[in-house]
KEGUMI-94527 format. One record per atom (N, C-alpha, C): x, y, z. Coordinates in steps of 0.02 Angstrom, whole numbers, plus 32768, in hexadecimal, padded with zeros to 4 digits. Atoms other than C-alpha are relative to their C-alpha. Last residue first. Layout:
XYZ;...
% end
This chain:
7FFF80307FC8;727F8A441336;7FC27FD37FFC;8042801F7FF5;72AA8AAE129E;80067FCC8036;80227FE67FC6;73488B1912B2;7FBD7FE0800D;7FD87FE47FC9;73868AF81204;7FD4801B8037;80007FB78004;730E8A8D11A0;8026801E803A;7FC87FDF7FDE;734C89D911A3;7FFD804C7FF8;80137FF47FBA;72AE8978117A;803680208028;80357FCF8002;72D0898B10C0;7FE680108046;7FE27FBF8012;7375893410DD;7FCB80367FFE;7FD87FE97FC7;732188A6113D;801F80447FF1;802E7FE77FCC;729B889210B8;8026801C803B;80207FC3801A;731F88871030;7FD1801D8034;7FCF7FCA7FFC;7383880D109B;7FE380417FE5;7FF77FEB7FBA;72E987A110B6;8032803A8006;803C7FDB7FE9;72B9879D0FFF;800980198047;80017FBF8021;736A876E0FCB;7FC5802A8016;7FCA7FD67FE6;737386E4104D;7FFF80457FE1;80177FE47FC1;72C9869E101D;8035802D8020;80327FCD8010;7306868B0F6B;7FE680218040;7FDC7FC6801A;73A186310FAC;7FD080387FED;7FDE7FDF7FC9;733685BE1018;8027803E7FE8;80327FDC7FD9;72C185970F87;80218026803B;80157FC58027;7356856C0F19;7FCC80298026;7FCB7FCE7FFA;739A84FB0FA2;7FEF803F7FD9;80037FE47FBD;72F384A10FAB;80368035800A;803B7FD47FFC;72EC84890EEF;7FFC80228044;7FF57FC28028;739D84460EEB;7FC780308003;7FD77FCE7FDF;737683D10F7F;800E803E7FD6;80277FC47FF1;72E483760F2F;802A8037801F;80137FDB803D;735482F60EDA;7FD7803F800C;7FCB7FD5801B;73A082CE0F86;7FEC80237FBF;800F7FB97FF7;72FB82900FD0;8035802E7FE2;803C7FED8026;730481DF0F8B;7FF0804A8006;7FF280068048;73B881C60FC3;7FC480167FD7;7FD67FC88013;738F82071071;800F7FFF7FB5;802B7FC48000;72FF818C1080;8028803E7FEB;802E80048039;737180FD104B;7FD3803D7FFC;7FDA7FF1803C;73F8813410C5;7FD57FFD7FC1;7FED7FB98000;737A813B1152;802780137FC2;803C7FD98011;732E80921126;8011804B7FFE;8012800E8046;73DA80401122;7FC380297FEB;7FCF7FE1802D;7416809311C1;7FED7FF67FB7;80097FB77FFD;7377806A1220;803180227FD1;803E7FEE8021;737D7FB511E6;7FF7804B7FFE;7FF980078049;74367FA21210;7FC080137FDA;7FD47FCD801D;74187FEE12BD;80097FF77FB5;801E7FBE8001;73807F8512EA;802C80347FDE;80207FF28040;73C27EDB12B7;7FE580477FFB;7FDB801E8037;74417EB3133E;7FE380127FBC;7FC17FDB800A;74007F2B13C1;80277FE57FC5;800E7FC0801F;734E7EE913AF;804080277FF2;7FCD7FD27FE7;73837E3613CE;7FF880437FDD;7FDE7FDB8035;72E17DD713AC;80308033801F;7FBC80198005;72B87D62143D;802880247FC9;7FD27FE47FCD;72227DCE1465;80477FE87FFA;7FCC80337FF7;71CD7DA413BE;8033801A8032;80198040801A;71267DFD13AC;80337FC8800A;803680187FD5;715A7E8A1420;7FE77FBC7FE8;7FE380137FC0;72007E9E13C7;7FCB7FE58030;7FDC803F8009;71AE7E9B131C;801D7FE78042;803380358007;71327F201353;80227FBC7FF9;801F800A7FBE;71C27F8C1391;7FCB7FCA7FFE;7FD080277FD7;72217F7212EE;7FE37FF38045;7FFF8045801A;71887FAB128D;802F7FD48028;803F80207FED;7171804512FB;7FFF7FB77FE9;7FFD800D7FB8;7228807112E8;7FC17FDD8019;7FD480397FF6;721B805D122B;80067FEE804A;8026803C8013;718480D01226;802A7FC2800A;803480097FCE;71E781511287;7FD57FC37FF1;7FE280227FC6;727C81351216;7FCF7FF78039;7FF580478012;7213815E117D;801F7FDA803A;804180238007;71D281FD11CE;80097FB67FF0;801A800B7FBC;727F82361209;7FBE7FD97FFC;7FD780337FDF;72C9821C115B;7FE37FF18045;800780418022;723C82771103;80277FC98022;803E80247FF2;723882FD118D;7FF87FBF7FD9;7FF280427FE5;72F0832E1180;7FC17FD7800B;7FD48025802D;72D283C0110A;800E7FB98019;8023800F803E;723B83FC116C;802B7FD77FD1;802F80377FF4;729683EC1212;7FDA7FED7FC1;7FDB803D7FF2;7327845511D3;7FD37FC5800D;7FE9801C8040;72B284D31183;80277FC0800C;803A8010802A;725684F11228;80167FDF7FBF;802780387FE4;72EE84E2129B;7FC77FED7FD1;7FD280377FF2;736E854D123F;7FDA7FC28017;7FFF802E803A;72E085B411F9;80317FC7800B;802E80387FF6;72C685FB12A9;80017FD07FC5;7FDC803A7FE9;736186651290;7FD47FC3800C;7FF1802A803A;72F686DC122D;80267FC28013;803C8026800F;72B4871E12D2;800A7FD27FC4;800980317FCA;736487511303;7FC37FD57FF3;7FCF8035800A;737F87A21259;7FFA7FCB8036;80148028803A;72DC88031266;80317FC67FF5;8037802B7FE9;730C883A1316;7FE77FD57FC7;7FE380347FD6;73B2887812D4;7FCB7FD1801A;7FE380358029;735888D21248;80217FC98029;8031802C8021;72E7892C12C7;80217FCB7FD5;7FFB80437FE4;737289701336;7FD27FCF7FDD;803780167FD7;737F8A0812C6;800D7FBB801C;80298035801C;74238A4B1289;7FC87FED8030;7FFA80437FE1;74678AF012C3;7FD07FCE7FE1;8034800E7FCF;746A8B811246;800A7FBB801F;7FE77FEF7FBD;750E8BAD11F3;7FCD7FF28036;801B7FC37FE3;74DA8B531155;801C800B8046;7FDE7FEB7FC3;751D8ACE10E1;7FE680448018;7FBE7FE1800B;74998AA21060;802080128042;7FE97FE47FC1;740C8A2A1090;8045801D7FF7;803780047FD0;73A589F50FFA;801280208042;80367FD58017;74258A320F7C;7FC680018031;7FE77FBC7FFE;74BA89EC0FD9;7FCC80327FE7;800C7FE57FBD;7455894E0FF9;801B80478006;80427FDF7FFE;7450892E0F3E;7FF2801F8044;7FFA7FC28026;750C890C0F42;7FBD80268000;7FD77FD07FDB;74F6888C0FCC;800480437FDD;80287FE97FC8;746788350F74;80258033802A;80327FD1801C;74CF882C0ED7;7FD4801C8037;7FDE7FC18011;756087E20F3A;7FCF80337FE2;7FEF7FDF7FC2;74ED875F0F88;802380437FF2;803E7FE47FE4;74A287350EE0;800E80258041;800D7FC38025;755187200E98;7FBF80228018;7FCE7FCE7FEB;757D86A50F21;7FF780427FDC;80157FE27FC1;74D9864A0F01;803180348018;7FE37FBC7FFC;7509862D0E4D;7FE98024803F;80377FD1800B;749385960E48;801780498002;801D80108041;7526851E0E33;7FC780307FEE;7FD47FE88035;758185750EC2;7FE37FF37FBB;7FFC7FB77FF9;74F0855F0F3C;802C801D7FC9;803C7FE58020;74D584AE0EFC;7FFF804B8002;7FFA800C8048;758984850F27;7FC3801A7FDA;7FCD7FD2801A;757A84D80FD1;80087FF77FB5;801F7FBE8005;74D7847C0FF4;803180337FE4;802C80028039;752D83D70FCC;7FDD80437FF6;7FD77FFF803D;75BA84011042;7FD47FFF7FC2;7FE27FBE8005;753F842D10CD;802B80067FC1;80337FD28019;74D9839010AD;801B80477FF9;801080138045;7575832510BF;7FCC802F7FE2;7FCB7FE8802A;75AE8383115A;7FF37FEF7FB7;80077FB78004;7506836811AC;8036801D7FD4;80397FF2802D;750F82AF1181;7FF5804B7FF9;7FED800B8046;75C082A011C9;7FC680107FD1;801880418018;759282EF126E;800B7FF97FB5;80407FFB8022;75FF83881290;7FEA7FBA7FEB;80148040801B;768F8395130B;7FB980057FE5;8022802B7FD1;76CA8448131F;7FF07FBE7FDF;7FD5800A7FC6;773484CC12CC;7FDE7FD98037;80267FED7FC5;76A484FB1257;80297FFA8040;80257FC38010;770B84FC11B7;7FD9801A803C;7FD67FC47FF7;778A848311FD;7FDB80417FF0;800A7FD6803B;770283FE1214;802A803F8008;7FEE7FBA7FF7;77388378128F;7FF980267FBE;7FB97FF38009;76DC82D5127A;800C804B8004;7FEE7FBA800B;7636828C12AB;804B80067FF6;7FD27FFD8039;75E181E312AA;800E80487FEF;7FBC80087FE7;759581DF135A;803480057FC8;7FED7FC67FD7;74F18228131F;80467FFC801A;7FBE7FE88015;74EA81A71295;8014803D8028;7FCE801F7FD6;745B814412E3;804680157FEE;7FE4803B8022;73E2816B1256;80337FDB802B;803480338006;737C81DF12C4;80197FC07FE0;800F80187FBD;7416824112F6;7FCC7FC97FFE;7FCB802C7FE9;744F824C1242;7FF47FE48045;800480408024;73A78290120A;80367FD08017;803C80247FEB;73A583151293;7FFC7FBC7FDD;7FFB80137FBA;7459834D1279;7FC57FD58015;7FD180387FFC;744A834A11BB;80097FE88048;8021803B801D;73AE83B511C2;802D7FC48003;802D80197FCC;740A842B1237;7FD97FC47FE7;7FD880277FD2;7493843A11B4;7FD57FE4803A;7FF180408021;741184701135;802A7FD4802E;803E80268003;73D084F511AC;800B7FBC7FE0;800B801F7FBF;7481852D11D4;7FC07FD78001;7FD4803A7FFC;74A2854B111B;7FF57FDB8043;801780308032;740B85BE1110;802A7FC08004;803B80217FE5;7436861511B3;7FE67FCB7FD0;7FE880357FD4;74E3863A116C;7FC67FDA801F;7FF0803A8029;748D869910E0;801A7FC7802A;803F801A801B;743B870E115D;800C7FC47FD3;801E802D7FCF;74E0871D11B9;7FBE7FE47FE7;7FDE80418002;75328765111D;7FE27FCE8030;800E801D8042;74B287F0110D;80217FBB7FFA;804580188000;74BA881111C9;7FEE7FDF7FBD;8005803C7FD7;7577881911C8;7FBA7FE47FFF;7FE280378025;757588951138;7FFC7FBE8026;802E80108037;74FA89051195;801C7FC67FD7;803A80247FE4;756588FC1232;7FD07FEB7FC9;7FEA80437FEE;7603892B11D3;7FC67FD6801A;7FF98025803F;75A989BE1184;80177FB8800D;804380108019;756F89F91230;80047FD77FBF;801980367FD7;762289EF1271;7FBB7FEA7FE9;7FDB803C8013;765F8A5911E0;7FE87FC38027;801A80168041;75D58AD81200;80237FC07FE9;8042801F7FF4;76078ADF12B7;7FE17FE97FBF;7FF480437FE5;76BC8AFD1284;7FBF7FDC800E;7FE7802A8036;76858B8E1217;800E7FB98017;80398012802A;761C8BD712A4;80167FD37FC7;802B802E7FDA;76AF8BD0131C;7FC57FEA7FD7;80247FDE7FCB;77218C1C1299;7FD57FCD8025;7FDB800A7FC2;77A48BD51224;7FE2802B8038;7FF880487FF3;772C8BC41191;80217FF38043;7FB980157FFE;76F78C791197;80067FB78013;7FE980067FBB;763C8C84116E;804A7FEC7FFE;7FCA7FCE7FFC;75EA8CBB10CC;801880048049;800B7FC67FD4;75848C1C10C1;803D802E8002;7FF0800E7FBB;75A88BAD1029;7FF4803E802C;7FD27FD07FE1;75518BC60F84;80097FF0804A;801C7FBE7FEF;74FE8B2A0F42;8034802C8021;80207FFC7FBF;756A8A9F0EFA;7FE28045800B;804980048007;758A8A8A0E40;7FDC80058043;801C7FCC802C;76408AC60E3D;7FB480007FFC;80007FBD7FE4;766E8A600EDA;7FE280347FD1;80457FE77FF7;763789B90E90;7FFE80478019;802B800B803A;76DD89840E43;7FBB80208008;7FEB7FD48035;774E89D10EC8;7FD27FFA7FC3;800F7FBB7FEC;76ED897C0F53;801280327FC9;80487FF58009;76F188D50EF9;7FEC80478013;800F7FFF8047;77AE88E00EEB;7FB7800D7FF2;7FE77FC1801B;77C289110FA1;7FF180057FB5;802B7FCA7FE7;775388820FDA;801580437FE3;803D80028028;77B188080F69;7FCF80368017;7FF27FEA8044;7855883E0FB6;7FC280017FD4;7FF57FB77FFE;781288311067;800D801A7FBA;80407FDF7FF1;77CB87841046;8007804C8000;802A8003803C;786987480FF1;7FBE8024800B;7FE17FD58033;78D487831082;7FD680027FC1;80147FBB7FF1;785C87351100;801C80317FCD;7FD67FDC7FD0;7875868C10B0;7FE78047800A;7FEF7FC0801F;77E8862E105C;802780298034;7FD3800D8038;77E685761092;801480407FDB;7FBB80047FE9;77A085AA113B;80327FF37FC8;7FE680447FF9;76FF85DC10E6;804980028015;7FDA80047FC2;76C7868E1107;801D7FBB800C;7FC77FD28003;769486A91052;802A7FFF8040;7FD380118038;7625860E1052;803E802C8001;7FE380427FF8;75D1861710FD;80307FEC7FC8;801D802C8032;75B986D410F5;80227FBC8003;803880277FE7;75EC8723119A;7FE47FCF7FCD;7FF1801D7FBF;769987701182;7FC97FD08017;7FCF80368009;7683878D10C8;80147FDF8042;8020803A8020;75E487EF10EA;80307FC67FFA;802D801E7FCF;763E885F1166;7FDB7FC47FE4;7FD7802B7FD6;76C6887910E4;7FD77FE08037;7FEF803C8026;764488BB106A;802A7FCF802A;803C80298009;75FC893210E9;800F7FBF7FDB;8014801D7FC0;76A689711121;7FC27FD47FF9;7FD180367FEF;76E4898A106F;7FEA7FDD8040;8015803D8024;764789EE1045;802D7FC58010;804080187FE6;76778A6410D4;7FE37FC67FD8;7FFD801E7FBE;772F8A7110A9;7FBD7FE38016;7FE480437FFE;77288A8A0FED;7FFA7FDF8044;801A80278038;76BA8B210FCB;80187FB88001;804480157FEF;76E18B651078;7FE37FD47FCA;7FFC80317FCB;779B8B681051;7FBB7FE58012;7FE6803E801D;777D8BC00FAC;80057FC88035;8034801D802B;770C8C410FFE;80187FBF7FE1;8033801E7FD5;778B8C5E108A;7FC97FDF7FD7;7FE3803D7FE3;78168C7A100B;7FCD7FDD802C;7FFD80328035;77A88CF40FAC;801D7FBF801A;80448017800E;777B8D53104A;7FFF7FCB7FCA;801380317FCC;78328D5C107E;7FBA7FE47FF3;80147FE67FC0;785A8DB40FDA;7FF07FC88031;8032802D7FE3;78BD8D750F48;7FF180198046;80067FFC7FB7;791B8DF20EDC;7FC87FD18017;8035802A7FE3;79588DD80E2C;80018004804B;7FE7802E7FCC;79C08E680DEA;7FC57FDA8020;
% end
C-alpha cells in the first residue's frame, strides 16, 4: 500500500513553492515579462511551468515546514531575490529611456508625448521609440533567455535558505541605479553635442543678424540636426544594448555572490 507522509508532502511543496516565488518575483519586475500585454494568468502559468521544468536540477531545499513562520520568511526572501534580478534589467531599459528623454528635450520634442499603457503615464515620443527599439534588440539577442538563465543560475549561487538575507545586495542594486543617468547621458551625448554646436551657431547668427527670427528658424534647425544625429547613432545601438546585457549578467552574478546569509 502506498503511503505518503507529511514530510514527503512538505518536501514536494518546498521544491515547487520557493522556486515559484523567486521566478514570479522576476516576472513582476522584469521590463519584458512584466509587460502589460502579458496577462497575469499567462505569467502565473508560465511561472508554474518553468518551476516544474527546473525543479529536478535545483539544489536541495531547506528542511523547513512550508506553512511555518520560517517557511513564509523563506518565500518572502525568494520573492525579494526575484524582484532584484528583474529590477536590475529594468534599470537597463530605464537608462535607454533616459537617453530618449534627454535627447528629446534638447531637440524640442519634450512636449511630444503620449500615454504609454505599459508605464501608465505619458512618455516622450523619442523615449518610447528608443524603448521599443531596445525591446526588439533585446529579443533579437535572446535577452529574455539570458535573463532566465541568469535566474536559474542564481539558485546555485544563492539557494533558498532559512537564514536572513543581507542588506548588501539591496545597496548594490541602489548603487547600480546610477547607470540610468550615466548610461543615459552617454547614449544621448551625440545628439546633445551636435545640438550644442547648433545652438552656438544659431546664437552667433542671431548676434550677427538681429532681425533674424530665431523662433521661426531655430526649432526646425534643431529638429533637423537632432534627427540627423539620432539617425547616425542608431547603427551603434545594437552594440550598446549588447554591452548593457553583458553588464547585467555580470552585475546579477556579483549581486548573488554578495548575498551570503547573515553577512552585513
